[in-house]
C-alpha positions as CSV (number, residue, x, y, z in Angstrom):
1,X,-25.5,-27.1,-10.3
2,X,-23.3,-24.8,-7.8
3,X,-21.8,-21.7,-9.0
4,X,-18.3,-21.9,-9.0
5,X,-16.1,-18.8,-8.9
6,X,-12.6,-18.9,-10.4
7,X,-9.5,-16.5,-10.0
8,X,-10.3,-14.0,-12.8
9,X,-7.7,-12.4,-15.2
10,X,-7.6,-8.9,-13.5
11,X,-4.9,-7.4,-15.9
12,X,-3.4,-8.1,-19.3
13,X,0.0,-9.4,-17.9
14,X,-1.7,-11.4,-14.7
15,X,-0.7,-15.1,-14.4
16,X,-1.7,-15.5,-10.8
17,X,-3.2,-13.8,-7.9
18,X,-3.2,-13.7,-4.3
19,X,-6.5,-13.8,-2.2
20,X,-5.8,-11.1,0.4
21,X,-9.1,-11.1,2.2
22,X,-12.4,-12.7,2.2
23,X,-15.4,-10.2,2.5
24,X,-17.8,-12.9,3.2
25,X,-18.2,-16.1,5.3
26,X,-19.8,-19.5,4.7
27,X,-23.6,-19.1,4.8
28,X,-23.6,-15.4,3.8
29,X,-26.1,-14.7,1.0
30,X,-24.5,-12.5,-1.8
31,X,-26.4,-10.8,-4.8
32,X,-25.0,-9.9,-8.2
33,X,-22.1,-7.4,-8.3
34,X,-21.2,-7.9,-4.6
35,X,-17.8,-7.6,-3.5
36,X,-16.6,-10.8,-2.0
37,X,-12.9,-10.6,-1.8
38,X,-9.7,-8.5,-2.2
39,X,-7.3,-9.9,-5.1
40,X,-3.8,-8.8,-5.2
41,X,-2.5,-9.0,-8.9
42,X,1.1,-8.1,-10.3
43,X,-0.1,-4.4,-10.8
44,X,-2.6,-3.5,-8.0
45,X,-5.1,-4.7,-5.0
46,X,-8.3,-5.1,-6.7
47,X,-12.0,-6.0,-5.4
48,X,-13.5,-9.2,-6.8
49,X,-17.1,-9.0,-7.7
50,X,-19.6,-12.0,-8.2
51,X,-22.1,-11.8,-11.2
52,X,-24.6,-14.3,-9.8
53,X,-26.7,-14.5,-6.7
54,X,-26.3,-17.4,-4.0
55,X,-25.1,-18.6,-0.7
56,X,-21.6,-19.0,0.2
57,X,-21.0,-22.7,0.3
58,X,-17.2,-22.7,0.5
59,X,-14.3,-20.4,0.5
60,X,-12.0,-22.7,-1.4
61,X,-8.9,-20.5,-1.4
62,X,-7.6,-19.2,2.0
63,X,-6.5,-15.9,2.9
64,X,-3.0,-15.5,1.7
65,X,-3.0,-18.2,-0.9
66,X,-1.7,-17.6,-4.4
67,X,-4.0,-19.0,-7.2
68,X,-3.3,-19.4,-11.0
69,X,-5.9,-17.9,-13.3
70,X,-8.7,-20.1,-13.6
71,X,-8.2,-22.0,-10.2
72,X,-11.6,-22.4,-8.4
73,X,-11.6,-20.1,-5.3
74,X,-15.2,-19.6,-4.3
75,X,-18.4,-22.1,-4.3
76,X,-21.9,-20.7,-4.2
77,X,-25.1,-22.7,-3.6
78,X,-28.1,-21.7,-5.9
79,X,-31.2,-21.2,-4.4
80,X,-32.8,-24.5,-3.4
81,X,-29.4,-26.1,-3.0
82,X,-28.1,-27.7,0.1
83,X,-24.8,-25.6,1.4
84,X,-23.5,-28.7,3.1
85,X,-23.9,-30.8,0.0
86,X,-22.4,-28.2,-2.6
87,X,-19.4,-27.5,0.0
88,X,-18.6,-31.4,-0.5
89,X,-17.9,-30.6,-4.2
90,X,-15.4,-27.9,-3.5
91,X,-11.9,-28.3,-5.2
92,X,-13.4,-30.5,-7.9
93,X,-13.1,-27.9,-10.7
94,X,-9.8,-27.8,-12.8
95,X,-7.0,-25.8,-11.4
96,X,-8.5,-25.7,-7.9
97,X,-5.8,-28.3,-6.5
98,X,-3.5,-25.3,-6.1
99,X,-5.2,-24.1,-2.9
100,X,-4.4,-27.6,-1.0
101,X,-0.7,-27.0,-0.2
102,X,-1.7,-23.4,1.1
103,X,-4.5,-24.5,3.1
104,X,-2.4,-27.5,4.8
105,X,0.6,-25.1,5.4
106,X,-1.5,-22.5,7.1
107,X,-3.7,-25.1,9.4
108,X,-0.3,-26.6,10.5
109,X,0.6,-23.2,11.7
110,X,-2.7,-23.0,13.9
111,X,-3.9,-20.0,12.0
112,X,-6.4,-21.0,9.3
113,X,-8.2,-17.7,9.9
114,X,-5.2,-15.8,10.0
115,X,-5.8,-12.0,10.2
116,X,-4.0,-9.7,7.6
117,X,-1.3,-7.8,9.3
118,X,-0.5,-10.1,12.2
119,X,2.0,-12.3,10.3
120,X,2.8,-14.4,7.2
121,X,1.8,-18.1,7.4
122,X,5.7,-19.1,7.4
123,X,6.1,-17.0,10.6
124,X,3.3,-18.5,12.6
125,X,4.3,-22.2,11.3
126,X,7.8,-21.7,12.7
127,X,6.7,-20.4,16.1
128,X,4.2,-23.3,16.4
129,X,7.1,-25.7,15.5
130,X,9.0,-24.5,18.5
131,X,6.0,-25.2,20.9
132,X,5.1,-28.6,22.3
133,X,1.9,-30.0,20.8
134,X,0.3,-29.7,24.2
135,X,0.8,-26.0,24.2
136,X,0.3,-24.9,20.7
137,X,-1.0,-21.5,21.8
138,X,-4.2,-22.3,19.8
139,X,-6.3,-22.3,22.8
140,X,-5.5,-21.5,26.3
141,X,-8.0,-22.4,29.2
142,X,-8.7,-19.4,31.8
143,X,-11.5,-20.4,34.0
144,X,-14.2,-22.0,32.2
145,X,-13.5,-20.0,29.1
146,X,-11.1,-21.2,26.4
147,X,-9.2,-18.7,25.0
148,X,-8.2,-18.6,21.1
149,X,-4.5,-17.4,21.0
150,X,-2.2,-17.4,17.9
151,X,1.3,-19.0,18.6
152,X,3.1,-15.8,18.2
153,X,0.9,-13.9,20.4
154,X,1.1,-16.6,23.0
155,X,5.0,-16.4,22.9
156,X,5.0,-12.5,23.2
157,X,2.7,-12.8,26.1
158,X,4.9,-15.1,27.8
159,X,8.0,-13.2,27.1
160,X,6.2,-10.0,28.5
161,X,4.5,-11.7,31.3
162,X,1.1,-10.7,30.0
163,X,-2.1,-12.2,31.5
164,X,-4.1,-13.3,28.4
165,X,-7.4,-14.0,30.3
166,X,-7.5,-10.1,30.9
167,X,-7.0,-9.2,27.0
168,X,-9.9,-9.1,24.3
169,X,-8.9,-10.5,20.8
170,X,-9.1,-8.4,17.7
171,X,-8.6,-11.3,15.4
172,X,-11.3,-13.8,13.7
173,X,-13.6,-15.0,16.3
174,X,-12.0,-13.2,19.1
175,X,-8.6,-14.7,18.4
176,X,-6.0,-12.9,20.5
177,X,-3.3,-11.9,17.9
178,X,0.2,-10.1,18.0
179,X,-1.0,-6.7,17.9
180,X,-3.4,-7.1,21.0
181,X,-0.5,-8.1,23.1
182,X,1.7,-5.2,21.8
183,X,-1.1,-2.8,22.3
184,X,-1.7,-3.9,25.9
185,X,2.0,-3.6,26.7
186,X,2.4,-0.2,25.2
187,X,-0.7,1.3,27.0
188,X,0.5,-0.2,30.3
189,X,-3.1,-1.9,30.5
190,X,-1.9,-5.4,30.4
191,X,-1.9,-7.2,33.7
192,X,1.1,-9.4,34.6
193,X,0.7,-13.2,35.0
194,X,0.5,-14.5,38.7
195,X,4.1,-15.7,38.8
196,X,5.3,-12.3,37.6
197,X,3.3,-10.5,40.0
198,X,4.5,-12.6,43.0
199,X,8.0,-12.2,41.7
200,X,7.7,-8.6,41.5
201,X,6.2,-8.1,45.0
202,X,9.1,-9.9,46.6
203,X,11.9,-8.1,44.8
204,X,12.8,-4.6,45.6
205,X,13.1,-1.9,42.7
206,X,16.8,-1.2,42.0
207,X,16.1,1.7,39.8
208,X,13.3,3.7,37.5
209,X,11.2,1.4,35.5
210,X,12.2,1.4,31.8
211,X,9.3,1.8,29.5
212,X,8.6,-1.5,27.4
213,X,9.1,-1.5,23.6
214,X,7.7,-3.9,21.0
215,X,10.2,-6.8,20.8
216,X,11.8,-7.5,17.2
217,X,10.9,-10.7,15.6
218,X,12.8,-12.9,13.0
219,X,10.5,-13.8,10.3
220,X,10.5,-14.5,6.6
221,X,7.8,-12.2,4.6
222,X,6.6,-13.6,1.3
223,X,6.9,-11.4,-1.7
224,X,3.8,-10.2,-2.9
225,X,2.8,-10.4,-6.5
226,X,2.9,-6.3,-6.6
227,X,6.3,-6.3,-4.8
228,X,7.7,-8.9,-7.5
229,X,6.6,-6.7,-10.2
230,X,7.8,-3.5,-8.6
231,X,11.2,-5.2,-8.1
232,X,11.3,-6.4,-11.6
233,X,10.5,-3.0,-13.1
234,X,12.9,-1.1,-11.1
235,X,15.7,-3.5,-11.9
236,X,14.6,-3.2,-15.5
237,X,14.8,0.7,-15.2
238,X,18.3,0.8,-13.7
239,X,19.8,-1.9,-15.9
240,X,18.4,-0.5,-19.3
241,X,17.9,3.1,-18.8
242,X,20.9,5.3,-18.7
243,X,20.0,7.5,-15.8
244,X,21.1,11.1,-15.0
245,X,19.8,13.4,-12.4
246,X,19.6,17.5,-12.3
247,X,18.8,19.2,-9.1
248,X,17.7,22.8,-8.8
249,X,16.4,24.7,-5.6
250,X,13.1,26.9,-5.9
251,X,11.7,29.7,-3.7
252,X,8.6,28.2,-2.3
253,X,7.4,31.3,-0.4
254,X,5.4,32.9,-3.5
255,X,3.5,29.6,-4.0
256,X,2.9,29.1,-0.1
257,X,1.5,32.9,-0.1
258,X,-0.8,32.0,-3.2
259,X,-2.0,28.8,-1.9
260,X,-2.9,30.4,1.6
261,X,-4.7,33.0,-0.2
262,X,-6.8,30.4,-2.4
263,X,-7.4,28.1,0.6
264,X,-8.8,30.8,2.7
265,X,-11.4,31.8,0.0
266,X,-12.3,28.1,-0.7
267,X,-12.5,27.1,3.1
268,X,-16.3,27.7,3.0
269,X,-16.4,25.0,0.0
270,X,-14.6,22.6,2.1
271,X,-11.5,22.8,-0.6
272,X,-8.0,22.5,0.5
273,X,-5.3,22.6,-2.1
274,X,-1.8,21.1,-1.2
275,X,1.6,22.2,-2.4
276,X,1.6,19.0,-4.5
277,X,-1.5,20.1,-6.2
278,X,0.2,23.3,-7.5
279,X,3.2,21.3,-8.3
280,X,1.4,18.9,-10.6
281,X,0.0,22.0,-12.1
282,X,3.1,23.5,-12.9
283,X,4.8,20.5,-14.0
284,X,2.1,19.6,-16.5
285,X,2.6,23.3,-18.1
286,X,6.1,23.0,-18.0
287,X,5.9,19.7,-20.0
288,X,3.8,21.4,-22.9
289,X,6.8,23.9,-23.0
290,X,9.3,21.3,-23.3
291,X,7.4,18.0,-24.9
292,X,10.6,16.0,-25.2
293,X,10.3,15.6,-21.6
294,X,6.9,14.1,-21.9
295,X,8.1,11.3,-24.3
296,X,9.3,7.6,-24.3
297,X,12.2,5.7,-26.0
298,X,11.2,3.1,-28.4
299,X,12.8,0.9,-30.9
300,X,11.5,2.8,-33.8
301,X,12.4,6.2,-32.5
302,X,11.3,9.0,-29.8
303,X,7.7,8.7,-28.9
304,X,6.2,12.1,-28.3
305,X,3.0,12.1,-26.3
306,X,0.0,13.9,-27.2
307,X,-1.2,14.1,-23.8
308,X,0.1,15.0,-20.5
309,X,-0.9,12.1,-18.2
310,X,0.9,12.7,-14.8
311,X,1.4,9.9,-12.5
312,X,1.6,10.6,-8.7
313,X,3.4,8.0,-6.5
314,X,1.1,6.9,-3.7
315,X,2.6,4.6,-0.7
316,X,0.6,1.8,0.4
317,X,0.1,0.9,4.0
318,X,1.8,-2.5,5.2
319,X,-1.5,-4.2,5.6
320,X,-2.0,-3.7,1.7
321,X,1.6,-5.2,1.4
322,X,3.3,-1.7,1.3
323,X,5.2,-0.6,-1.9
324,X,4.0,1.9,-4.3
325,X,1.3,2.4,-6.8
326,X,1.1,5.1,-9.4
327,X,-2.4,6.6,-10.2
328,X,-2.7,8.6,-13.3
329,X,-4.1,12.2,-13.5
330,X,-5.1,12.5,-17.3
331,X,-4.7,15.6,-19.3
332,X,-3.5,17.5,-16.3
333,X,-2.4,20.4,-18.3
334,X,-6.0,20.9,-19.2
335,X,-8.0,20.6,-15.8
336,X,-7.9,22.9,-12.9
337,X,-6.0,23.1,-9.8
338,X,-9.4,22.0,-8.0
339,X,-9.8,19.1,-10.3
340,X,-6.4,17.8,-9.6
341,X,-6.6,18.3,-5.9
342,X,-10.1,16.2,-5.7
343,X,-8.8,13.6,-8.3
344,X,-5.6,13.2,-6.6
345,X,-7.2,12.6,-3.1
346,X,-10.0,10.3,-4.5
347,X,-7.3,8.1,-6.2
348,X,-5.0,8.0,-3.2
349,X,-7.8,7.2,-1.0
350,X,-8.9,4.3,-3.2
351,X,-5.3,3.1,-3.6
352,X,-5.0,2.6,0.2
353,X,-8.4,1.2,0.9
354,X,-9.8,-0.8,-2.0
355,X,-7.1,-0.8,-4.9
356,X,-7.2,0.7,-8.1
357,X,-8.3,-0.6,-11.5
358,X,-5.6,-1.2,-14.2
359,X,-7.1,1.8,-16.3
360,X,-6.4,4.2,-13.2
361,X,-2.6,3.5,-13.3
362,X,-2.2,3.3,-17.0
363,X,-1.1,5.3,-19.8
364,X,1.2,7.8,-17.5
365,X,3.6,9.9,-19.6
366,X,5.5,11.4,-16.4
367,X,5.6,10.6,-12.9
368,X,6.1,12.9,-9.6
369,X,7.3,11.4,-6.4
370,X,6.9,13.5,-3.2
371,X,8.7,12.7,-0.1
372,X,9.0,16.2,1.3
373,X,5.8,15.5,3.2
374,X,7.8,13.0,5.3
375,X,10.8,16.0,5.8
376,X,13.1,14.5,3.2
377,X,15.2,17.2,1.8
378,X,16.5,15.6,-1.2
379,X,16.4,12.3,-3.2
380,X,16.7,10.8,-6.6
381,X,13.9,8.7,-7.9
382,X,14.0,5.8,-10.4
383,X,12.4,6.3,-14.0
384,X,9.1,4.4,-14.2
385,X,9.5,2.7,-17.9
386,X,8.5,3.5,-20.6
387,X,8.3,7.2,-19.7
388,X,11.6,9.2,-20.0
389,X,11.7,11.2,-16.7
390,X,10.6,11.4,-13.1
391,X,10.5,14.3,-10.6
392,X,11.5,14.1,-7.0
393,X,10.1,16.6,-4.8
394,X,11.9,17.6,-1.4
395,X,10.7,19.4,1.8
396,X,10.0,23.2,1.9
397,X,12.8,24.2,4.2
398,X,13.3,27.4,6.1
399,X,16.8,28.8,5.6
400,X,19.0,32.0,5.2
401,X,18.9,33.4,1.7
402,X,20.3,36.6,0.4
403,X,17.7,39.1,-1.2
404,X,18.5,42.4,-2.4
405,X,21.8,42.3,-0.6
406,X,20.5,41.1,2.8
407,X,20.2,38.0,4.6
408,X,16.6,36.9,5.1
409,X,14.8,33.8,6.3
410,X,13.5,31.9,3.2
411,X,11.5,28.6,2.2
412,X,13.5,26.7,-0.3
413,X,12.4,23.3,-2.0
414,X,14.7,20.8,-4.1
415,X,13.6,19.6,-7.3
416,X,15.4,16.4,-8.7
417,X,14.8,15.4,-12.4
418,X,15.8,11.7,-13.1
419,X,16.1,11.5,-17.1
420,X,16.4,9.0,-19.6
421,X,19.8,10.2,-21.2
422,X,19.0,8.4,-24.5
423,X,16.0,10.9,-25.0
424,X,17.0,13.9,-22.9
425,X,20.0,15.9,-22.8
426,X,21.4,17.6,-19.9
427,X,20.5,21.2,-21.3
428,X,17.1,19.8,-22.0
429,X,16.7,18.8,-18.5
430,X,18.1,22.1,-17.1
431,X,15.6,24.1,-19.6
432,X,12.8,22.2,-18.3
433,X,13.8,22.7,-14.5
434,X,14.2,26.4,-15.1
435,X,10.7,26.6,-16.6
436,X,9.1,24.8,-13.7
437,X,11.2,26.7,-11.3
438,X,9.6,30.0,-12.9
439,X,6.2,28.7,-12.6
440,X,6.7,27.7,-8.7
441,X,8.2,31.2,-8.0
442,X,5.7,33.2,-10.1
443,X,2.5,30.8,-9.3
444,X,-0.3,33.0,-10.7
445,X,1.3,32.4,-14.4
446,X,0.4,28.7,-14.1
447,X,-3.3,29.7,-13.5
448,X,-3.9,31.2,-16.8
């Protein structure tokens, strides 16, 4: 009997999952605990492991398809079984019929092996419909070689007068996709088609050449499970939590000076602390001094948390679906700056590359969102339920300040606390920021 792999339940609230990317192909041999796919749940992108050895007979669920829990997504042939015979039984398990419509729609678009990051199936399908069947863009002849070209890439190439035979595709099986055309146009390495070359030699230039820019496209991008969850939670937060915000400016120069000294001493060990690492540490200490900020509103009462677990918002790249995830630094008040730094880097890297586990994003009691690294001076963040507050960090900006009656150049940073008014009063929020300001402006005090 073949081994049937079904869509697993990877979180307690998961009802369906999206198969983002296959890590294997038909014919590959896999061993127990091998990672075979990336699955997007309602909370994170996670790796799918198999627990039995076998040979991949059928990738039942196409990339980009959304499957309900228990739906068949992969079929493995056991040792001694025929891969071809096993493949014929694909889709016969209960719940697996949900894959059929997705697969049909993708095939109609001429993009059954659609790479992540080119475009969603809906956009490719719309482009394919506009082209006559004889020139669908799936293949194009160049001499004796048949080029594999996605419909969107073919359209952009035609609009930009790019000679497809001169390009090397980076999509599956060498398919030329959208990013290949855009990269060639941007670098200036793309050769123009014969018709375009003939036209350009006969026409006289009337002015300086204009640098080509990537063309905008009209498309409808499907909403991912993670984006749906983010939207639901943010709407719930704004509708059910009475937000108010308090902003305070802090002098960043003392912290910058201490950071420079420590980093110089740690340079030989390959350790480099960020400003955000210090802010996480200072926030953790301030939360122990003002525990009501480290609490949650419940129907039974205000729940004070016995641990300081700080969530650090991490932006995901577009190829991972965009959006934010919030990995948790547990017991942030009891760990060193070096541990805060290493754990933050490790979790952020995992979030962007392979996805975080549910446990790595659970049990947060307070969240920090830092857009200062992008140069944003001030913003207001939305509270992450069931937490009672979130801290928004702006950029450190050099500006004139008055010290000892003289105008000098200082470095200031804004801290904005968004708080749940059911739990935190205005005076309490102000006192918390005063404590945080004191720790940042006298940074040695956060180290003891």
